[in-house]
C-alpha positions in Angstrom: 94.2 72.0 121.2 94.0 75.8 121.1 96.6 77.6 119.0 97.8 81.2 119.0 97.6 82.7 115.6 98.6 86.1 114.2 97.2 87.5 111.0 98.8 90.7 109.5 97.4 92.9 106.8 98.0 96.4 105.4 94.7 97.9 106.4 91.1 96.7 106.1 89.3 98.8 103.4 86.4 97.2 101.5 88.1 94.6 99.5 87.9 90.8 99.0 91.2 89.9 100.7 90.3 92.0 103.7 87.0 90.3 104.1 88.7 86.9 103.9 91.0 87.9 106.7 88.1 88.9 108.9 86.1 85.7 108.1 89.2 83.6 108.8 89.7 85.4 112.2 86.1 84.8 113.2 86.2 81.1 112.1 89.4 80.4 114.0 88.1 82.1 117.1 84.8 80.1 117.0 86.9 76.9 116.8 88.7 77.8 120.1 91.9 79.4 118.8 93.3 82.7 120.0 93.6 85.2 117.1 95.5 88.5 116.9 94.9 90.7 113.9 97.5 93.4 113.3 96.6 96.1 110.7 99.3 98.4 109.4 96.8 101.2 108.7 93.8 102.6 110.6 91.3 102.1 107.8 88.6 99.5 108.5 85.4 99.3 106.5 84.1 96.0 108.0 82.8 95.1 111.5 85.5 93.5 113.7 84.8 89.9 114.9 84.3 89.6 118.7 87.2 88.4 120.8 89.9 89.1 118.2 93.0 90.9 119.5 92.9 93.8 117.0 95.8 96.2 116.9 96.7 99.0 114.5 100.4 99.5 114.0 100.5 102.9 112.4 103.5 104.6 110.9 103.4 108.2 111.9 106.7 109.3 110.4 106.4 112.6 108.6 110.0 113.2 107.6 110.8 114.1 104.0 112.9 111.0 103.5 110.2 108.7 105.0 109.7 106.7 101.8 113.3 105.7 101.6 113.2 104.1 105.1 109.5 103.0 105.1 109.8 99.3 104.9 112.5 98.8 107.5 110.9 101.4 109.8 107.5 99.7 109.6 109.0 96.3 110.1 110.7 97.6 113.3 107.3 98.9 114.5 105.7 95.5 113.8 108.5 93.7 115.6 108.0 95.9 118.7 104.2 95.0 118.7 104.9 91.3 118.2 107.4 91.2 121.0 105.0 93.0 123.4 102.1 90.6 122.4 104.2 87.5 122.9 105.5 88.7 126.2 102.0 89.1 127.5 100.2 86.3 125.8 102.8 83.7 124.8 104.5 82.7 121.5 102.5 82.6 118.3 102.1 79.2 116.7 101.3 80.5 113.3 101.8 83.9 111.5 100.1 84.6 108.2 100.8 87.8 106.2 98.2 88.9 103.7 98.7 91.2 100.6 102.0 92.2 98.9 102.5 95.5 100.8 102.2 93.6 104.1 104.5 90.8 102.8 107.3 93.4 102.0 107.2 94.6 105.6 106.8 91.2 107.2 109.7 89.8 105.2 112.0 92.3 107.0 110.9 91.2 110.5 113.8 90.2 112.8 111.6 88.5 115.4 109.3 86.2 113.4 110.4 82.6 113.0 110.6 81.7 109.3 109.2 78.2 109.8 106.1 79.6 111.5 105.5 82.4 109.1 103.4 82.1 105.9 102.7 84.5 103.1 99.2 84.3 101.6 99.0 85.3 97.9 95.6 86.7 97.0 96.3 87.8 93.4 98.0 87.1 90.2 101.2 88.9 90.6 102.3 89.0 86.9 99.0 90.7 86.0 99.1 93.1 88.8 102.8 94.1 88.8 104.4 93.3 85.4 101.7 94.0 82.8 102.8 97.6 82.1 106.5 97.3 82.7 109.5 96.7 80.5 113.3 96.9 80.5 114.9 97.8 83.8 111.6 98.5 85.5 110.4 95.0 84.7 113.7 93.4 85.9 113.7 95.5 89.1 110.1 94.5 90.0 110.9 90.8 89.5 114.0 91.1 91.6 112.3 92.9 94.5 109.4 90.5 94.5 111.7 87.5 94.4 113.6 88.8 97.4 110.3 88.9 99.4 109.2 85.4 98.6 112.3 83.3 97.9 112.6 80.3 100.3 109.4 81.4 102.2 106.3 79.4 103.2 103.6 80.4 100.6 99.9 79.9 100.6 98.0 80.4 97.3 94.3 81.0 97.3 94.3 79.1 94.0 97.0 76.9 92.3 97.3 79.5 89.6 98.6 82.3 91.8 101.4 80.0 93.2 102.3 78.8 89.7 102.4 82.4 88.4 104.7 83.6 91.2 107.1 80.7 90.6 107.2 80.9 86.8 107.1 84.7 86.4 109.4 85.7 89.3 111.5 82.5 89.5 110.6 82.0 93.2 111.3 78.7 94.9 109.2 78.4 98.0 110.4 76.6 101.2 106.9 75.1 101.5 103.7 75.8 99.6 100.0 75.1 100.0 96.8 75.9 98.2 94.1 77.0 100.6 90.9 78.4 99.2 89.2 81.4 100.7 86.8 80.6 103.5 83.0 81.2 103.5 80.5 80.9 106.4 77.6 79.6 104.4 75.0 80.1 107.1 76.1 83.7 107.8 76.1 84.6 104.1 72.6 83.1 103.6 71.3 84.8 106.8 72.7 88.2 105.7 71.2 87.7 102.2 67.7 87.6 103.8 67.9 91.2 105.0 65.7 93.8 103.2 66.7 94.8 99.7 65.4 97.9 97.9 65.9 96.1 94.6 64.0 92.9 95.5 61.3 93.4 92.8 63.6 94.8 90.1 65.0 92.9 87.1 68.8 93.5 87.3 72.3 92.0 86.9 75.1 92.8 89.3 78.8 93.5 89.5 80.5 93.6 93.0 84.1 94.9 93.1 86.3 97.9 93.6 86.7 100.4 90.8 90.2 99.4 89.7 91.7 98.8 86.3 92.1 95.0 86.9 88.3 94.7 87.4 87.8 96.0 83.9 84.6 98.0 84.4 85.1 99.2 80.8 84.8 95.6 79.5 81.8 95.1 81.7 79.9 98.2 80.5 80.6 97.6 76.9 79.5 94.0 77.1 76.4 94.9 79.0 75.5 97.5 76.4 76.2 95.0 73.6 74.1 92.3 75.3 70.8 94.0 74.6 69.5 93.2 78.1 66.8 95.5 79.4 67.6 94.4 82.9 69.5 97.1 84.9 73.1 96.8 85.8 73.9 97.4 89.5 77.4 98.3 90.4 78.5 97.8 94.0 82.0 99.0 95.0 84.2 102.0 95.5 87.5 103.3 94.2 89.5 106.5 93.7 87.6 109.5 92.4 89.6 109.2 89.1 88.6 105.5 88.6 84.9 106.3 89.5 84.8 109.2 87.1 86.1 107.1 84.3 83.4 104.5 84.8 80.7 107.2 85.0 82.0 108.9 81.8 81.9 105.6 79.9 78.3 105.1 81.1 77.5 108.5 79.6 79.3 107.6 76.3 77.5 104.4 75.9 74.1 106.0 76.6 73.1 103.6 79.3 72.7 106.1 82.2 69.1 105.0 82.7 70.0 101.4 83.2 73.2 101.6 85.3 72.9 102.1 89.0 75.9 103.0 91.3 75.5 101.8 94.9 79.0 102.5 96.2 80.5 100.3 98.9 78.0 98.2 100.9 79.1 96.2 103.9 76.4 93.6 103.2 76.0 93.1 99.5 74.3 89.7 99.8 70.7 90.8 99.6 71.5 92.5 96.3 73.4 89.4 95.1 70.5 87.1 96.1 67.9 89.1 94.2 70.0 89.6 91.1 69.3 87.5 88.0 73.1 87.2 87.4 76.4 88.2 88.9 79.2 89.2 86.4 83.0 89.2 86.8 84.8 91.0 84.0 88.3 91.1 85.4 91.7 90.7 83.7 92.7 88.4 86.7 91.2 87.1 89.9 93.4 85.5 92.5 90.4 83.6 93.7 87.0 85.2 92.9 85.2 85.5 96.2 82.0 87.0 94.7 81.5 83.9 92.5 81.3 81.6 95.5 79.2 84.2 97.4 76.7 84.4 94.5 76.5 80.6 94.3 75.8 80.4 98.0 73.0 82.9 97.4 71.7 80.7 94.5 72.5 83.4 91.9 73.9 82.4 88.5 77.4 83.7 87.6 79.3 84.8 84.5 83.1 85.4 84.5 85.8 86.1 82.1 88.1 83.1 81.6 90.8 85.1 83.3 94.0 84.0 85.1 93.3 82.8 88.6 90.4 81.2 90.5 87.3 81.5 88.3 88.2 78.5 86.1 88.6 76.2 89.2 85.3 77.5 90.7 83.2 77.3 87.6 83.3 73.7 86.6 80.6 71.4 85.1 77.5 73.2 83.9 78.8 76.4 85.5 81.5 76.5 82.8 78.9 77.7 80.4 79.3 81.0 82.2 83.0 81.4 81.3 83.6 84.0 78.6 86.7 84.9 76.7 88.4 88.1 77.7 86.8 90.3 75.1 83.6 92.3 74.9 81.8 90.2 72.3 82.3 86.9 74.1 81.3 88.4 77.5 78.2 90.0 76.0 77.1 86.7 74.4 77.8 84.8 77.6 75.8 87.3 79.7 72.8 86.8 77.3 73.1 83.0 77.3 73.3 82.6 81.1 70.7 85.3 81.8 68.1 83.5 79.6 69.2 79.9 80.3 70.8 79.8 83.7 72.5 76.6 85.0 71.0 74.5 87.7 72.8 75.6 90.9 70.4 74.2 93.5 72.5 71.2 94.4 76.0 72.5 94.0 78.6 71.0 96.4 80.5 74.0 97.8 82.0 72.2 100.8 85.6 72.8 99.6 85.0 76.5 100.5 83.4 76.0 104.0 84.8 77.9 106.9 85.3 74.7 108.9 87.4 73.0 106.2 89.5 76.1 105.5 90.2 76.8 109.2 91.4 73.2 109.6 93.7 73.6 106.7 95.3 76.7 108.3 95.7 74.9 111.7 97.3 72.0 109.8 100.1 74.3 108.8 101.1 74.2 112.4 100.6 70.4 112.9 102.2 69.3 109.6 105.8 70.3 109.3 
């Protein structure tokens, strides 16, 4: 039976959670459900799936005190859009909020039914929000975060992100589920076959935004220490400050001739498919989308043994690619997997299939 589903997110820039939301929208629509996607900012770096009811709910307030009233004001704008959508198309059966900024707004909604509303956790909150805090600032962040998620329905993209929120912020969910991120295997494989200007090059690759949690500094130092002559391809974007820091470190390490910056690419899969190795160097990964995408493309992977999803993804022989969270271990692991990659030809990735994940989301409606 067709269900009406609303997904809400704070904009669609080129990030992993944003791609997940669009993949989920497309998968649910292809399975006969009606999907609305409400974005709280105009930015959108990805193509929009056909037949999705896409709306931008933009806050245009320019008043000097706008920050003080932002969350309640934006929640009121969201409520207005939801009421209009339900009056014209019927009640939503399921509402899923994605990313913490969105959750802070959705938690203030006065029209959404709590039993139908779920908050999807994409990251390790303690690593993202507590790592550089102490004293009153630490207490206040924990208190504000607990207010958003206490007694709510929570989805974790890995068990770790749920456990982290409960233990670090003392949150007790109303209901909780672990639902992995979805991947359309056929679509990824098809996109990976598009032309690639690096097809005949010897290179390793990192795909991710230029942000401190991704630890490009660890990546570059480990790559330099690994002794590989293969080039390092960086796909991703970030603030000008973050990008400048990465470029400066490349200069300092004397590896300018081997490090290539490609910026954001909507379809990174041809580059992933032709790479000898994909590397994740993060301090935390709620899930680790690029690891599954690389495995779908039959590319070996290396990751830091960071809090989050990589440990659950990289099991069996893949676990040889897990490095400790330091430069020396990452460099050694890069060398080992580059020269002796695991056999990934017959991996069972069904747990991440779009069909299985869409069914798990619909089950949130059917199983009270």
